[in-house]
C-alpha positions, 0 to 999 in steps of 0.5 A: 530457557536457560536449562535448554540453552536456547540462543534466539530468544525473541522477547515481545514484551506485551505491557499495554492492551490496544485499548489502553489496559495495562497488561503487566505489573511493576513486579513483572516488568522488574522480572522482564528487565532482570530475567528475560531481556539478559536472555534475548537475542531480540526484543521488540518493544513499542514506544510505551514499552521502550519508555517503561522499560527505560524510564525514559520519554520515547516519542521520536526517533532521536528517543528510540535510538537512545532507548535502544542503546540503553536496553542493549546495555541491559543485556539484549543482543539486539533491539527493535522499537517499533514506531507505529505510534510515532506522530508522522511517518511510522519508523522501526529502529533495529540496533545490533549493538554497533549500528542502526537499521531503519525500517519505513513501510508507511502507514495504512489507514485502518483501524484493524491493527489488533495483533500487530506486535505479536504477528511481527514478532512471530514473523521474525522468530519464524525468519530467524529459525529459517537461518535468515540474517537479522536485518533481512528477517526483520525486513521480510517480517515487516513485509508480512505484517504490512500485507497483514494490515492491508487484508485485516478483518473487520470484526466485532465492534473494536479494532479488528485483528490483522490477518496472518493469512494475508499472503493467501488472501492476497492471492484470493484478492488478485484472483477476484480482481482478475475475474472482474476485469476479465467480466469488464472486458467481455461487456466491452467487446459486447459494446463495440467500443473500437472507436474509443480506442486511441492510437496508443491502445487502451487498458483497463487496470484494477487495484488491490485494497490499499495498493501502493505500488505497480505490482499491486495494480492488475491490467491486461498485458499488451494493452487493449487493442482495437479490432475493427468495431470491437477489442481484444487482448493478447492475455488475461489480466495480471499484476504490474503489467501497465505502468500508465494505468497503474500511475493513475490509479495509485495517484487517485487512491491517495485522495479516495482509497475506493477509486481502484479502477481506470481506463484510458480512451480516445480524446475528442471534443465530442467525447467531452461534450457527451461526458458533460451531457452525462454529467460526469465530473471532468478535470483537465490538465495542460501538459505545456504548463508542466515543469521542465524537471517533470518532463525530463523524469521518465513516467512523472507527468501523469503524477503531476497532471493529475496531482495538478487536478486533485489538489485544486478541485474539491470534487474528485473528477470522473474524467480526467483528460489532457490535449496532449504535447509533442509526441503525446497523444491527447487522452481521456482517462475514466475513473471509478471504484471498480472495473464494472463502474468504469465500463458502464461510464465508457459504454454510455460515453460510447453509445 
């Protein structure tokens, strides 16, 4: 490295395997500190590695900041300590010798995280090679590894690997979700469910696995519109096109990650009676009990209503309805694991 005058060396000090087996001897660790750290443009230890390098306990964010300063004093230009093993919210800390930058991407529930650190450091190196400034490079790499974890591979008997082909996998998943929505729409059209469409029209949504934002939920642009006895749409499904349906699905997924699809239909006492007859699990909320701070916040009502139900009921409902309020139409929401399941429920309600 010295002979070739490489100035942007990214050091990932792999010291412990995912299964807890030490991968570096004391002599190798001493060489790392003596030879490699002074050459590092960036070093990316996790909590255990930062603790081993500094000889200090690293278990919380304050420890991470102290350790990053100490490693910087050893010669590394920049230090990124990864907080994936922190208790509670995972936070990564980047120290550039002057200030700290925090990166929080949330925690994904999966055992398949093998290779997380390696892929992250490789992604940062790629961004740096493209000329991206360090903070932005780390942010881009964090987004990349988060997607890689979401689409991780469940292989073998232990911890499966993350998927560095995740962007391609995500595109495949979008196409798969889109096709399932189109097939479900066809069934709805054949079922002549126009009488179930509310005044505000309907939409049918489907979230990507582990979705956590609007752009990761597909729905029909322009909504599903009543056309006499049947329905129609103006465009094929696309990500980020229905805030209303996305809010329902994303809130449900906090409680059960497999509940990735929903549709809104017209409310009537007869429809609720039919749902009870079909033995669907039903939840309801009253908008009149909505706190003023929620009413005054755009888009917060649905989250409040659904959270209000889910926090009290042991069983996750198939049906959630409300009786509306001033300027708000009463609505029934049908929830399921996928569009096929949701549509089958709607067709039973509509017959």
